[in-house]
C-alpha positions, -999 to +999 in steps of 0.1 A: -597-663+343-602-650+308-576-651+280-564-616+287-556-624+323-536-655+315-516-638+287-504-608+307-509-612+344-474-626+350-458-594+337-466-574+369-448-573+402-472-552+421-508-553+432-534-532+414-559-518+439-595-519+428-614-486+425-635-476+455-673-477+451-690-443+453-724-427+447-707-404+423-684-430+408-681-441+371-707-468+375-735-444+386-725-416+363-717-435+331-742-464+331-772-441+325-754-428+294-752-462+279-715-468+287-704-504+294-673-515+314-647-533+293-650-562+317-685-568+305-676-568+268-665-597+247-628-604+244-629-596+206-648-563+210-629-534+194-624-517+228-608-549+243-588-555+211-574-520+215-562-524+251-549-559+244-529-543+215-514-519+240-505-548+263-527-535+291-538-565+312-575-570+319-569-565+356-557-529+348-583-521+321-614-534+339-621-499+352-622-486+317-655-481+299-668-481+264-694-459+248-706-464+212-714-427+205-694-399+221-723-375+218-740-394+246-713-380+269-731-347+269-753-362+296-724-364+320-726-327+329-750-299+320-721-278+308-715-302+279-751-301+266-750-296+228-712-293+228-701-327+215-707-329+178-690-362+169-704-397+170-672-417+174-671-448+197-646-442+226-629-460+254-635-440+286-608-435+312-624-422+344-605-398+367-616-403+403-606-387+437-596-406+468-632-413+476-639-428+442-659-398+430-654-392+392-643-356+385-633-360+349-626-385+321-608-390+289-623-407+259-600-424+234-614-426+199-616-460+182-624-450+147-597-424+141-622-396+137-621-363+156-597-357+185-578-387+195-585-379+232-616-361+243-612-347+278-642-337+300-640-320+334-669-324+358-656-298+382-647-261+378-611-268+384-590-256+354-558-274+364-546-308+354-568-338+356-548-361+378-554-398+371-549-425+398-558-406+430-583-432+440-555-458+443-527-436+454-510-442+487-493-409+499-471-429+523-453-447+495-429-434+468-449-419+440-442-421+402-459-394+381-463-400+343-478-379+315-504-404+303-528-426+323-519-457+303-482-453+312-491-450+349-506-485+348-472-501+345-457-486+377-466-491+413-483-462+431-483-441+400-503-410+390-507-393+356-513-356+348-529-362+314-503-340+297-469-325+302-477-300+329-468-311+364-475-279+382-506-288+401-494-323+412-463-308+428-485-289+452-493-320+473-465-344+466-434-349+487-405-341+464-382-364+484-405-394+476-415-386+440-401-394+406-414-374+377-414-392+343-418-371+311-423-388+278-391-395+259-388-362+238-351-352+240-355-327+212-386-309+226-372-276+239-403-268+260-401-302+277-364-299+283-370-265+299-396-280+322-373-308+332-345-284+340-368-264+362-380-295+380-344-305+388-336-270+399-365-271+423-353-304+438-376-329+422-366-364+414-366-370+376-363-400+354-339-393+325-343-417+296-311-435+286-298-425+251-301-462+239-339-460+244-357-444+215-393-454+223-417-426+231-431-437+265-434-465+290-463-482+271-442-483+240-414-502+259-440-527+272-452-532+237-417-542+227-417-569+254-401-551+283-414-562+316-429-534+338-408-547+367-376-541+347-389-506+337-395-499+374-359-509+382-346-487+355 
């Protein structure tokens, strides 16, 4: 067990299901581009330093990847050829379907240059990129977050990669779903979306006034156990 495992593994009260292997999964699509899984990098590599700083255990981040030059991502799909101008190193977060096929990814910059998140779609679908489908169990209660990193701290959680939940509502059971927006009590657009979700009968998590942190990951960074967040 590496240092990252020992430091953080006791914070979790649920099992994190490994990603399914697929011919069109991240390994077969990202390795030829020169990407490397975080599990294969040294503990002190900048990519692992970043996820450790966000208090994401190695068990959760082992499916993340690292690429030293974002321009190499042009090779992931013909439609991105000559369309990525930067050269920033990025952590790659693959979005996979139930069969483990990668249909999109987000790349988080490590040098602060360009867009903080670079989002690539491998399909023609223009809707949200839903993260976590490859581990999702439709028979259990589902938690839906905005960001993929937040979803790692809850059992059976999905993330929409933004603040629009329209597409995910098309296949979820509203009686067994809790939608979790980021903590933005003064954002009129978000409040409007929350009111509509409640009106339509969806379960919603309302942040207590005493909590000022922006999202779930921020709470974990302050030392809050994911199990306690789940109870809340």
